[in-house]
C-alpha positions in Angstrom: 155.1 161.8 190.0 156.5 163.5 186.9 157.3 160.0 185.5 153.7 158.9 186.1 152.2 161.9 184.4 154.6 161.4 181.3 153.5 157.8 181.0 149.8 158.8 181.2 150.2 161.5 178.5 152.0 159.0 176.2 149.1 156.5 176.5 146.6 159.2 175.7 148.5 160.2 172.6 148.9 156.6 171.5 145.1 155.9 171.8 144.1 159.1 170.0 146.6 158.3 167.3 145.1 154.8 166.8 141.6 156.3 166.6 142.8 158.9 164.1 144.3 156.2 161.9 141.1 154.2 162.1 139.0 157.2 160.9 141.4 157.9 158.0 141.3 154.2 157.0 137.5 154.3 157.2 137.2 157.4 155.1 139.5 156.0 152.5 137.5 152.8 152.3 134.2 154.7 151.7 136.0 156.9 149.1 137.3 153.8 147.3 133.9 152.1 147.4 132.2 155.2 145.9 134.9 155.5 143.2 134.6 151.8 142.3 130.8 152.1 142.0 131.3 155.1 139.6 133.7 153.0 137.6 131.3 150.1 137.4 128.4 152.4 136.3 130.5 154.2 133.7 131.5 150.9 132.1 127.9 149.7 131.8 129.1 146.1 131.8 127.2 143.3 133.5 129.8 141.6 135.8 129.5 137.9 136.5 129.0 136.9 140.1 132.3 136.2 141.9 131.1 132.8 143.3 130.3 131.7 139.8 133.7 132.2 138.1 134.6 128.6 138.8 132.3 127.6 135.9 134.0 127.9 132.6 131.0 126.5 130.7 127.6 128.3 131.0 125.8 125.0 130.4 127.2 123.6 133.6 126.0 126.7 135.5 122.5 126.2 134.0 122.4 122.5 134.9 123.1 123.2 138.6 120.1 125.5 138.8 117.5 122.9 137.4 114.7 122.7 139.9 111.4 122.0 138.0 109.8 118.6 138.5 110.5 116.3 135.4 108.1 113.3 135.6 108.7 110.2 133.7 105.9 110.5 131.1 105.5 109.4 127.5 104.4 112.9 126.4 107.9 114.3 127.4 109.7 111.3 125.9 107.8 111.9 122.6 109.1 115.5 122.4 112.7 114.3 123.2 112.4 111.8 120.3 111.2 114.6 118.0 114.2 116.8 118.9 116.6 113.8 118.4 115.1 113.3 114.9 116.0 116.9 114.0 119.6 117.4 115.1 120.4 120.2 112.6 117.4 122.2 113.9 118.4 121.7 117.5 122.0 122.6 116.8 121.0 125.8 115.1 118.8 126.8 118.1 121.6 126.0 120.6 124.0 128.1 118.6 121.6 131.0 118.4 120.8 130.9 122.1 124.5 131.4 123.0 124.2 135.2 122.4 121.5 135.6 125.1 121.8 132.9 127.7 124.4 134.5 129.9 122.2 137.6 130.4 119.0 135.5 130.9 120.6 133.2 133.5 121.9 136.2 135.4 118.4 137.6 135.7 116.9 134.2 136.6 119.4 133.6 139.4 119.0 137.2 140.7 115.3 136.2 141.3 116.2 132.8 142.7 114.1 131.1 140.0 114.7 127.7 138.4 117.2 127.8 135.6 114.8 125.9 133.3 113.1 129.2 132.8 116.1 130.5 130.9 115.4 127.8 128.3 111.8 128.9 127.7 112.7 131.0 124.6 113.5 127.6 122.9 109.8 126.8 123.1 108.4 130.3 122.6 110.4 131.7 119.7 113.3 129.3 118.9 115.4 132.1 120.5 114.5 134.4 117.7 114.0 138.0 119.1 112.5 139.1 115.8 109.8 136.4 115.8 106.1 137.5 115.3 103.3 134.9 115.6 100.1 134.8 113.5 98.3 136.3 116.5 100.7 139.2 116.8 102.8 137.9 119.8 106.3 139.3 119.3 109.8 138.9 120.5 111.9 136.2 122.1 109.3 135.8 124.9 106.3 136.2 122.6 104.4 139.0 124.4 100.9 139.8 123.1 100.4 143.5 122.5 98.2 144.0 125.6 100.4 142.0 127.9 103.4 143.8 126.7 101.8 147.2 127.5 100.8 145.9 131.0 104.5 145.1 131.7 105.5 148.5 130.3 107.0 147.4 127.0 106.5 150.4 124.7 105.1 149.7 121.3 105.1 152.6 118.8 106.1 153.6 115.3 109.8 153.9 116.3 110.3 150.7 118.4 108.7 147.7 119.9 110.2 146.8 123.2 108.7 143.3 123.1 111.8 142.6 121.0 114.2 144.3 123.4 116.4 141.6 124.8 116.9 143.2 128.2 113.5 144.7 128.8 111.4 141.8 127.5 113.5 139.3 129.6 112.9 141.2 132.7 109.2 141.6 131.9 108.8 137.8 131.1 110.5 136.8 134.4 108.3 139.3 136.3 105.3 137.8 134.7 106.4 134.2 135.5 107.1 135.1 139.1 103.6 136.7 139.3 102.0 133.5 137.9 104.0 131.3 140.3 102.8 133.4 143.2 99.3 132.8 142.0 99.4 129.0 141.5 102.3 127.9 143.7 103.5 125.5 141.0 105.9 126.1 138.1 104.1 123.7 135.8 100.8 125.7 136.3 102.7 129.0 136.1 104.1 128.0 132.7 100.7 126.8 131.5 99.3 130.2 132.5 102.1 132.0 130.6 100.9 130.2 127.5 97.2 129.9 128.0 96.4 132.7 130.3 95.9 132.8 134.1 92.1 133.0 133.8 92.0 129.9 131.7 94.2 127.9 134.1 92.2 129.1 137.1 88.9 128.0 135.5 90.4 124.6 134.6 91.5 124.1 138.2 88.1 125.1 139.5 86.4 122.7 137.1 88.6 119.8 138.4 88.0 120.8 142.0 84.3 120.7 141.6 84.5 117.2 140.0 86.9 116.0 142.8 89.7 115.5 140.3 93.4 116.3 140.6 94.5 119.9 139.8 98.1 119.4 138.7 99.2 120.4 135.2 98.9 116.9 133.7 95.4 116.4 135.1 93.8 119.5 133.7 91.8 119.7 130.5 93.5 122.2 128.2 94.3 123.0 124.5 96.9 120.8 122.7 99.3 123.7 122.5 99.3 124.2 126.3 99.2 120.4 126.9 102.6 120.1 125.0 104.1 123.4 126.3 105.7 122.2 129.5 106.7 118.8 128.0 108.6 120.7 125.2 110.5 122.7 127.8 111.4 119.6 129.8 112.6 117.9 126.6 115.1 120.7 126.0 116.1 120.5 129.7 116.9 116.7 129.3 119.0 117.3 126.2 121.0 120.1 127.9 121.3 118.0 131.1 122.6 114.9 129.3 123.5 115.9 125.7 125.7 112.8 125.0 122.8 110.5 126.0 120.6 111.9 123.3 123.3 112.3 120.6 124.1 116.0 120.9 127.2 118.1 121.5 126.5 121.5 123.0 128.3 124.5 121.6 130.9 126.1 123.9 129.3 129.1 125.7 131.7 131.0 128.0 130.5 132.0 131.4 130.8 135.8 130.8 128.7 138.5 129.2 128.2 138.3 125.4 127.0 141.8 125.0 127.4 145.2 126.6 124.8 147.9 127.2 125.7 151.3 125.7 123.4 154.3 126.8 122.1 156.4 124.0 122.8 160.0 124.8 122.5 161.5 121.3 120.4 160.6 118.3 122.3 158.3 116.0 121.6 156.5 112.8 121.5 152.7 112.8 124.0 152.7 110.0 126.3 154.9 112.0 126.3 152.5 115.0 127.1 149.6 112.6 129.9 151.6 111.1 131.5 152.7 114.4 131.2 149.3 116.0 132.4 147.5 112.9 129.7 144.9 113.0 127.3 143.6 110.3 123.7 144.7 110.1 122.6 141.1 111.0 124.7 141.3 114.2 123.2 144.6 115.1 119.6 143.4 114.6 120.2 140.2 116.5 120.9 142.2 119.6 118.7 145.2 118.8 115.6 143.9 117.0 113.2 146.4 118.8 114.3 149.4 116.7 112.2 150.4 113.7 113.5 152.8 111.0 116.9 154.2 110.4 117.5 156.3 113.5 117.8 155.7 117.3 116.4 158.5 119.4 118.0 159.6 122.6 114.7 160.9 124.0 113.6 157.3 124.8 116.1 157.0 127.6 117.3 153.8 126.0 120.4 151.8 125.2 121.9 149.7 122.4 123.5 146.3 122.8 126.8 145.5 121.2 129.0 142.4 121.3 131.4 142.4 124.2 134.5 143.0 122.1 132.9 145.7 119.9 131.7 148.0 122.7 135.1 149.5 123.4 135.8 149.8 119.6 132.5 151.7 119.3 133.5 154.1 122.1 136.9 154.7 120.6 135.6 155.3 117.1 132.9 157.6 118.5 135.4 159.7 120.3 137.3 160.4 117.1 134.2 160.7 114.8 133.9 164.1 113.1 130.9 163.4 110.8 127.3 163.9 111.9 125.8 161.1 113.9 122.4 161.1 112.2 121.0 162.2 108.9 117.3 161.8 110.0 115.0 163.7 112.2 111.3 163.7 113.3 108.5 166.2 112.7 104.9 166.5 113.7 102.4 167.5 111.1 99.9 170.3 111.9 97.3 169.4 109.2 96.1 166.4 107.2 97.8 166.3 103.8 99.0 164.0 101.0 102.5 162.6 101.1 103.4 164.6 98.0 102.3 167.9 99.6 104.1 167.1 102.8 107.3 166.3 100.8 107.1 169.5 98.9 106.5 171.5 102.0 109.4 169.9 103.8 111.7 170.0 100.8 112.2 166.3 100.5 111.1 163.4 98.3 107.7 161.8 98.6 109.0 158.2 97.9 111.6 158.7 100.7 108.9 159.6 103.2 106.7 156.7 102.1 109.6 154.2 102.3 111.1 155.2 105.7 107.6 155.6 107.4 106.1 152.6 105.6 103.2 154.6 104.2 101.3 152.8 101.3 100.6 154.7 98.2 97.1 156.3 98.0 97.2 157.2 101.7 97.1 160.7 103.4 98.9 161.5 106.7 96.5 162.8 109.3 97.1 165.9 111.4 99.1 165.3 114.6 101.1 162.4 113.0 104.8 162.0 113.6 107.0 161.1 110.7 110.7 160.6 110.0 112.3 162.8 107.4 115.9 163.5 106.2 117.6 166.3 108.2 117.8 169.7 106.5 118.8 173.2 107.4 115.5 173.8 109.2 115.6 170.6 111.3 118.8 170.0 113.1 119.9 168.7 116.5 118.3 165.9 118.6 114.6 165.2 118.3 112.7 166.9 121.1 111.8 164.5 124.0 108.0 165.1 123.6 108.2 163.9 120.0 110.4 161.0 120.7 108.3 159.7 123.6 104.8 160.2 122.1 105.0 159.3 118.4 102.0 158.4 116.4 101.2 157.9 112.7 97.6 157.9 111.5 96.6 157.5 107.9 93.5 157.9 105.8 92.7 156.9 102.2 93.5 159.6 99.7 90.5 160.7 97.6 91.3 160.5 93.9 88.7 161.8 91.5 87.8 159.1 88.9 87.1 160.3 85.3 83.6 159.4 84.3 81.3 159.5 81.3 77.5 159.7 81.3 75.6 156.7 79.8 72.0 157.5 79.2 69.0 155.4 78.3 66.0 157.5 77.7 65.7 160.0 80.5 67.9 158.0 82.9 71.6 158.7 82.9 74.3 157.0 84.9 77.9 158.1 85.5 80.3 155.3 84.5 84.1 155.4 85.2 85.8 155.8 81.9 88.7 153.4 82.9 86.5 150.4 83.5 87.9 147.4 81.8 84.6 146.5 80.1 83.9 150.0 79.0 83.7 150.4 75.2 85.8 153.5 74.5 84.2 153.8 71.0 80.8 154.6 72.6 82.5 157.4 74.6 82.6 159.6 71.5 78.9 159.0 70.8 77.7 159.8 74.3 76.9 163.4 75.2 76.6 165.0 78.6 73.6 164.1 80.7 71.6 167.3 80.4 72.1 167.9 76.8 71.4 164.4 75.7 68.4 164.2 78.0 66.9 167.3 76.4 67.8 166.3 72.9 66.4 162.8 73.2 63.3 163.6 75.1 61.0 164.3 72.2 62.6 161.5 70.1 61.9 159.1 72.9 58.2 160.2 73.1 57.6 159.8 69.3 59.5 156.6 69.1 57.6 155.2 72.1 54.2 156.2 70.5 55.2 154.7 67.2 56.3 151.6 69.0 53.0 151.4 70.8 51.1 151.8 67.4 53.2 149.1 65.9 52.6 146.8 68.9 48.9 147.6 68.7 48.6 146.7 65.0 50.6 143.6 65.6 48.3 142.6 68.4 45.2 143.2 66.3 46.6 141.2 63.5 47.5 138.3 65.8 44.0 138.5 67.4 42.2 138.4 64.0 44.3 135.6 62.8 43.7 133.6 66.0 39.9 134.1 65.7 40.0 133.0 62.1 41.9 129.9 62.9 39.5 129.1 65.7 36.6 129.7 63.4 38.1 127.3 60.8 38.9 124.8 63.5 35.2 124.9 64.6 34.1 124.4 61.1 36.4 121.4 60.7 35.0 119.8 63.8 31.4 120.3 62.8 32.2 118.8 59.4 33.8 115.8 61.1 
């Protein structure tokens, strides 16, 4: 009996020990997972998907995601021929795109969208994130101001997020997904991205009422939109089979090109460039949305740095002893000239005009936000309310123009003395309006009366001579 009890107790202890070990192992796993998540967040690095590490070349990864119908049409062939005839231009675009394509294809795949959409900036902006069209569309994805605001891309005097690589890409793909949900076809969604959803909807309705086909190539549309999708498909063909069309694609590794660095303190653009040891051109290629010389932490924003330079920036930042910024932002409480503002803030007027892009002859209105050099009065980070709600409003400065009075009789007119056709010699002869009017009044009356008398005598003389000539003429006629 004792032996049976001993065996039973041993089994109970064994089972409870196994359960305890399982709980400990589970807790360790959760702790490790939480720690790993913190490490990933602190590094702020976009990690490539594990199942995509087999691709050494990003182009191959893009090709495998092609899914938009590519019909065999002459209009597409024509655009392919145009690209073939400009190899230097295409090579330049392919090289430029290599800085952005990894991030874009990551976002495209995350939404399970066709990878052709990652090539759309070839058509929109030639992969230039600083591009601005004649109609004010801006950025790599060419957002119009109103559309950008609809997709929460801030546009103010400090930055224009239509040029932000990360935010504009997400907004563009959100918009394209919305358009695809509306039309159920990627050709039509792309047409709507270029032409507007209302225009495409009306074109479809018009074809339906006429019992015509409603696909992209059957609709009546402007030439720009008519060639929009064929241009994209032309780039797709070149990337799908570069050798066939005489191209050699640049090597683009299948890993992130840039790293996101959160901005936790105000910092000068020049300071970022110095600490990351990159050129200004490299900085602007990844951060074209920033205006002016300073990046404000109050925007809850980030800067992008090339993959290898991010760690260098962090290292140099940790040992930096100098101030991070030499600029700050102030809000004006009254309308004033730039010279008066500069005097009041103990800075230079030309510096305020230059950094805030204020033309000469303009006043700054009350409530405006301007960037000024830091001084003893203005230190620390810019307050959040100023950073997030900046505005700059100007009005023309009134400048008195020196004038002289030009009088003719009793009527006097003020004439600017600096007119090009104004005779400065006459200026010394012309008196003030009131004095000259009084002095010349009597003279004008007498001169006018004498003038009238002279005119009267002249008229009488002419009348008598005319009657004499008529009389003699009558006599001559009678004699004849």
